Every structure is written in structure tokens, then in C-alpha cells.
N, C-alpha and C positions, 0 to 999 in steps of 0.2 A: 451438225458438222462443226459449227462454231464451238460447241461444248467440247467436242473431241480435241480440238486444237488447244483449248485452255488446259484441259487435263494433261495432254501430252507435254505442254510446256511446264506444268507443275511437277510432273514426274521427272522431267529433265533437270529441273532445279534441285529437286530432292536428291537425285542421283549425284549431282555435283557436290552437294553439301555432305553427303555420306561418303564420298570417295576419299581415300587417304591422301594426305598431302605428300608431295615428293620428299624423301629424306634429305636433310641438309648435311653437308660434309662437316665433320668435327673440325673445330679450329685447331690447327697444329700447335703443339707446345713450342716455346722458344728454342732456338738452336743452341746447343752447348758451345761455349767459346773458350779461348785461351788454353787449349790443350797443350801441356808441356810435359817433357820427360825430365825428371830430376834424379840425381844420385845414380847416374848410369855407371855400373861397374861391369865386370866380365860376365856375371851371371844374374844380375838383378838391376832393377830400375823402379822408379816411382812415377806413376802418371798422376797429373793434377790438372783440373779444369773447373770452369764455372758452369754449373748445371742449370738447365732450364726446366727440369722436371718438377714434379709435385710430391708424390708420395712413394713411388715404387722404386726409386733409384734408376740409374742409367744403365744402358747396355754398352759394353765395350766390345768392339769388333777388331779383329786382326785381318790384314790383307795377306792371304796365302796364295801365291801363284796367280794373282789377279782376281781372286774371289774373296769377298768379305765374309768372314766366319765369326760367329759369336765366340768371344773369348771369356767374358764374365758378365753377370747380370747383378742388378741390385746395388750398384756402386754409387756412392754419394760424393762425387767430386774428387775422389782419390782412389787409387788402386796400386797396391804393391805388387810388382811383377817379380817372380822368382823362377829359378830353374831355367834361366835363359842360356843360350849358347854363346860362348865367347866369339868375338869377331863377327857377329851376325847383325844384319840390318833388319829392323822390325818396323812395321807400319801399322798404326792404330787409328781408329776414329771412335767417336762416342755419339749416341743419340738417346733421347728420352722417349721411352715407350708410351703408348696411349694409356690414359687413365680411365678405366671403366666407370660410367655413371657421371662423369664430369664433362662430357661432350668435348673432350680434348683429344685430338689425334696425336700420333707420334711426331716428334720433331724432325726437322731435317738433320742429317748427320753433321757433326762438326767437320771442320777442315781436317784432312788427314795429317798425321804427324809421323815422321820417320826419325829413327836414331840408330846408332850402331854401338853395340856393346864393346867393351875393351877386349883386346885380343888375348889377354892373359890377366892373372891376378894383379891388382893395383899395387904398384911399387912407388908411386909418387907421393912424397910427404906433403902435408899441408903447408901453406904459406906461414912465414914467421909472424907471430902476433905482434901487435903494436905495444908501445910502452904502457904499462899500467898507470892509472891515475887513482886518486884517493878522494873520499868524501866522508862526512860524519866522523871526523877524527877527534878523539878525546884523549884523556890521559891514559886510557887502557884499551881503547878500541879504534880500529880503522877499517873502513870498507874499501876493498880493492876492486877496481873495474878495469877491464880491457876489452876493446871492441872485438867482436867475433871475426875470425879470420876465414880464409877460403881454402878449398881443396878441389882437386880435379873430380872427386866423387862426393865426399861429404866429410866434414869435421864431426866426429862423434863425441869429443870431450877435450878436456884440458887438464894439465897438471899445474897447479899453483905452487910455485916454489918460493922459498925464503932463504936469504943468505944468512946462514947460521955458522958462526965460527969460521968464516971464510969459505964455507962449502954450500953450494946450492942444494937445498933439501926440499923434497916434495912434502908439503904440509897438507895438501888436499887434492883429490882427484874428483873432477866433476863432469857432468854431461855437457852437451853442446850449448845448452842454455844457461850454464852455471858460471858465466863470466862476470859475476857480480857477487863477491864474497866478503863477508864481515869476519874479521879476525879479532879475537878477544885475548885477554890476558897479557897485554903489552905493558910496558913500563913508561911512566911519565918522563918527558924531556929526553926521549931516546929516538934515534934514527933507525929505521928498518927499510930493507930493500926487498922487493918482490919482483918476480918475473913469471911468465906463463909459457907453457909448451903445449901445442895442439897435437892431437893424434886422430887417426881415422880408424875405420873398422878393421883394416888389415894390420893395425899396429904401427903404421908409419908415423914417425914423429917429426914435428917441425923443428927448426932451430929455436933455441930459447929466445924469447923477446929481450930487448934491451931492458935493463932494470929500471924500475920506478922506486923512488925513495921518499919516505914520509917521516916526519918527526912528530911524535905525539906531543900533546899539550903539556905545559908545565903545571905542577900543583899550585893552587892558589888558596888563600885563607877562606874565601867564600865562593859559593857556586857562581857561575857566570851565565849571562843570558844575551841572546842576540835577537833582534826584532826585524822581521821582514814585513814591510807595508806595501801592499799592491793597491794603487789608487786607480779608480775608473769613475771619476766624479759623475754623480754624487755618491757612488759606491766605494767601498774599501774592504780589503781582507787583510787581517793581521795574523801572522804566525810567530810565536815566541819560542825560540829554541833554548831550553834550559839544560845546561850541562853541569853535572856535578864534577867540578875540577878540584875538589878537596880529597883528602885521604880518608874521610869518614863517610858513612852513610847519611844521606840527607833525608830527614824525617819531616815531611811537610814543607810547603813553600807557598808564597803569596806574591802574585804579580799585580802591581797597581799602575794605573795610567790615567791620563786626563782625556776626557771626551766631552763635547758639547752636550748639554742636557737635552737638546732637540734631536740628537742622533738616535736612529732606530737600529738596534742590534737584531739582526735576522736569526742568527744561530751562533752557537759556540761549540767548540770541540776540545776534547782532552782536558777539560776543566769546567768548573762551576763559576759562571759569571754573575756578579751582582753589581748594582749601581747605586750611588748616593750622590745626587746632584750631578756635578761634572767629574766625579771620581768613579772610575771603574775598578773592580777587583776580580781577579781570577784565582781560585783556589783549586786544589787537586780533586780529581775523581778518585774513587776508591782504588783504582788499579795503578795510579801513578803518584800516590802519596809519598811512597818511599823510593828513593833513587840511589842506587849504590855508586861507589866511586867509578868515575868514567861513564856513568849512565846518562841518558838523555830522555827528555820528553818534549812534546810539541803542542802546547795549548794554543788556542787562537779563537778568532771570531770574525764575523762578517756583518756589515751593516751599511747604512746610508746616512748622509747628513747634508742639509742644505740651509744656508750657504755652506760650501764645502770646507770643512775644517776637520781633517782626519785626526784620529787618536794620536797622542804624543806623550812624552815624559814617562816612559816605561821604567819601572824599577822591579827588581827581584829581591824580596826581603829587605827592601829599603836601599839597595845598591843599584845605581843606574845601569840600564841595559845599553848595549851598543847597537847601532843600525847595521844591517847587512844581510 
């Protein structure tokens, strides 16, 4: 009798060991967030969100008469909506589907988003762009910049205009991200005026910006250089801007400077750096040995020194550089 009880207990333990464990629920993926509608027009809009999914993209759902219906699958944080109906309110949400094999379940849906399409074709022009500003100005070159402006739907591009003979003339048409343009072929010691006009997908154009005016550099007998020194003791970074402000091509150049012998140069760029005691020398790389009239190059280097005494006394071909 006693033996039967022991065997019965053993069979019970074995049955417990062989019985399958209860299935654990998959951990849900993170909820998508920041669902936004961008560029809403009469027949189109863009959805944008932060996804919590892993590999299969997200599911976009539309609420139709109180019921959530699948609108698109496999979307990765962005979906262009087309063929929408003018003057109609749409409501969407997004969730990340389960990932097979990774023990991750579907995410909770994002907060729903509603927007209303325009009642008719967009007739609103973009806002007037701000005044252009200028950088990297030489004897023959100037870079024109203007901040991106806004529109009720979307700015799709700009006309860059130049005042030529008293008439505003479009010299370049660029996309929405093209608000940084370099203009070549200018004349030394000459003033130029530029302005920008924004346009949208429907062809609506903004008022012309107020003009920005720049004067190119004057010709000089020798090239010029400007030194920017960023100090973060015991570290430093030096960038030398070499500008060919002469009327002839510059073939070869040499920058010299003073630096403590104890300084450690970590790396150099756009030039070959050598040292002899407390004198440092930078000469060209193969790609910037020759600099045409109005051209620029930007050699430099980074390092550390303690006690902190940063590089100084920079010259270009024996002519002192200026700070700035």
C-alpha cells in the first residue's frame, strides 16, 4: 500500500513536468505617436508619425461611419494620401502589427487624427520670403541664402531673381530646399541685388522679397587669408580660409604658423601639415593646389596643448592672415 502511494506520487510529478506551460502573452510593440497631417490640400495630404514597429511597417486605419477600416499597410512613418474629396473631414490612426517570431504583439493604436481638406483648389499664395543674406563672398562668387517661408499647403520652390539693368530677372528656379544658392561669374568691387519669390504646387506665387545687396571683394596684389580659432582648453581647432582675390590663378600656397613644440596635432584637413620645432606649415592637397580667381579653400587642423598656448602668427605665402 505504501509502495502504491509513492508510485502514484511519482507519476503525478512526472505528469506535472511533462505538462505544457501556459502560453505567455506577447509583449506589445510601443504605440505610434505624433501623428500629424501635413500639406493638406483639396485632394491630397501627407500623414507623418513616429513608429514603434520593427520590420513590417505600420497599418494605417481610417474611421468610416464609426468603424475603423484598414487604409494602407507597410507604411514606415509616412504616407501620402491622394484622391481625397474636397471639403471632407477624414480621421486616421496608426498601429504597429505583431512581428512573428519575435514574441511581440501588435501595438495599441495611436491617438486618432482628424483633418479637413480644402473646399476647392488652393488659391492662397505663400508668404513673402525674408531678405536674402550672403556668405562666402569673393571677387567673383557670392552665396545667397534666404529662410524658407510658409504656405497654407506647402511651398514647393523658389525663383531666385537678380536686378539686372533695372529689371528683376529670374536667374534660377529651385525646389523647396534650394534656398542656399552660390552665384558665380561676378565682377570684383561690384554691388549686386538679389530677391526671392516662393511658389506652391498650384502655381500661386508670393510677393517678391525685399532685396538683399552684396558687394564683391576688391582685387588685391596677393591672395588673402582669414583664420578662425576655436579654443576649448586644452583643445583647439583652426580653420584658415584662403581666398584668391587676385586676377590670376594661384598655383600653390603655403600657410605657416607658430605652435608650441609640446602641442599635439590630432588631425588636419584640406592640407598637408608638417612641423619643425615651434613652426607649423600647411601645404596643399592634390585637389586644392590650384585656386582660380575668386576661388577659396579651407585648410585647418585640431589639437591640444598644455599649458594652453594656441597656434598664432599665421601667414599665407609670407603675408599675415587676419583673424575672423
